[in-house]
C-alpha positions in Angstrom: -11.9 19.3 -3.1 -8.4 17.8 -2.7 -6.2 19.1 0.0 -3.2 21.4 -0.7 0.1 21.9 0.8 2.2 24.7 -0.5 0.2 24.9 -3.8 0.6 21.1 -4.3 -2.5 18.9 -4.6 -2.4 16.2 -2.0 -4.0 12.8 -2.5 -7.5 12.2 -1.1 -9.4 9.1 -0.2 -11.3 9.0 -3.5 -8.0 8.7 -5.4 -7.8 5.1 -4.2 -9.9 2.0 -4.9 -9.7 -0.2 -1.7 -8.8 0.2 1.9 -8.3 -1.3 5.3 -8.0 0.0 8.9 -4.7 -0.1 10.8 -4.4 0.6 14.5 -1.3 2.4 15.6 0.7 0.8 18.4 2.5 2.6 21.3 5.9 1.4 20.0 5.2 2.9 16.5 5.9 6.4 17.9 9.5 7.6 17.9 11.1 10.0 20.3 9.8 12.9 18.3 6.2 12.1 19.2 4.9 10.7 15.9 5.0 7.4 14.0 8.5 6.6 12.8 8.9 6.8 9.0 9.9 3.1 8.7 6.5 2.0 10.0 4.8 3.5 7.0 6.4 0.9 4.8 5.1 -1.9 7.1 1.6 -0.4 6.6 2.1 -0.3 2.8 3.0 -4.0 2.8 0.1 -4.9 5.1 -2.5 -3.0 3.0 -1.3 -4.6 -0.3 -1.0 -8.1 1.0 -4.3 -7.9 3.0 -6.1 -7.0 -0.2 -4.5 -9.9 -2.1 -5.4 -12.4 0.7 -8.9 -11.1 0.9 -9.3 -11.5 -2.9 -8.0 -15.1 -2.5 -5.1 -14.5 -5.0 -2.2 -14.8 -2.5 -1.3 -18.1 -0.8 1.4 -16.9 1.5 2.6 -20.4 2.6 2.2 -22.6 -0.5 1.6 -20.5 -3.6 3.9 -21.1 -6.6 3.9 -17.4 -7.4 5.1 -14.8 -4.9 5.6 -11.1 -5.1 9.0 -9.6 -4.2 9.2 -6.0 -3.3 11.7 -4.2 -5.7 10.9 -0.6 -5.0 9.1 1.6 -2.4 8.8 5.3 -1.8 6.9 7.7 0.4 6.0 11.3 0.7 5.0 12.6 4.2 2.4 15.4 4.5 1.2 15.4 8.1 2.1 13.4 11.2 0.4 10.3 12.4 0.8 9.3 16.1 -0.4 6.7 18.6 -3.3 6.3 19.3 -4.5 7.4 15.8 -6.5 5.0 13.7 -5.2 4.9 10.1 -6.9 3.8 6.9 -4.5 2.5 4.2 -6.1 2.9 0.8 -4.6 1.3 -2.3 -4.8 1.3 -6.0 -2.8 -0.1 -9.0 -0.9 2.6 -10.7 0.9 0.4 -13.2 0.2 -3.2 -14.3 2.9 -5.0 -16.3 3.4 -8.6 -17.4 5.1 -9.8 -14.2 5.0 -6.6 -12.0 2.6 -4.2 -10.4 3.1 -0.8 -8.9 0.6 0.1 -6.2 -0.2 3.6 -5.0 -0.9 3.7 -1.2 -2.4 6.6 0.7 -2.4 6.7 4.5 -5.3 8.6 6.1 -5.5 9.6 9.8 -8.9 9.0 11.4 -11.6 10.2 9.1 -9.5 12.8 7.3 -10.0 13.0 3.6 -6.5 14.3 2.7 -3.6 11.8 3.0 -1.1 12.1 5.7 1.3 10.2 3.5 1.3 8.7 0.0 3.7 6.2 -1.5 4.4 3.6 -4.1 5.1 -0.1 -3.7 6.3 -2.4 -6.5 6.1 -6.2 -6.6 7.7 -8.4 -9.2 6.0 -11.7 -9.3 8.3 -14.7 -9.4 8.3 -18.5 -9.1 8.8 -19.3 -5.4 11.6 -21.8 -6.0 13.5 -20.3 -9.0 12.9 -16.6 -8.1 12.6 -15.9 -11.8 9.8 -13.5 -13.0 6.6 -15.1 -14.2 3.5 -13.7 -15.9 0.8 -12.6 -13.4 -1.7 -15.5 -13.0 -5.2 -14.7 -14.4 -7.0 -14.5 -11.0 -4.3 -12.2 -9.6 -4.4 -10.0 -12.7 -8.2 -9.7 -12.4 -7.9 -8.6 -8.8 -5.3 -6.0 -9.7 -7.3 -4.7 -12.7 -10.3 -4.2 -10.3 -8.3 -1.5 -8.4 -6.4 0.0 -11.3 -6.7 3.7 -12.0 
């Protein structure tokens, strides 16, 4: 059963297709005793790019096609703090000709309800010209595998 907060259905692990573990660091916490909101965006970036590297569709150093972040957003539901372990779960919410919007859920420990959920949009461009290009076939296949 999905979690609720003020009569709103919160994302759960099963809403996402792939995931990876992230260990919080001491310096992720802010003076209020929880992970600073900006760190969540690092985790989104890490989860998405880790998936692409693991699928062998992202060559960070020499690939002709690279993804540029053009939009991100996040909703926060419950705090995460050091020394929590976090699982970042991802999916593809929208797949275009040269862009993809990911959904990302962040889960504390073994909790089934997300502590935060966000979106992350890449536009794929030629590394040198920075002009949009169609998603290469292998990349599109990897993205379709986690699409909802």
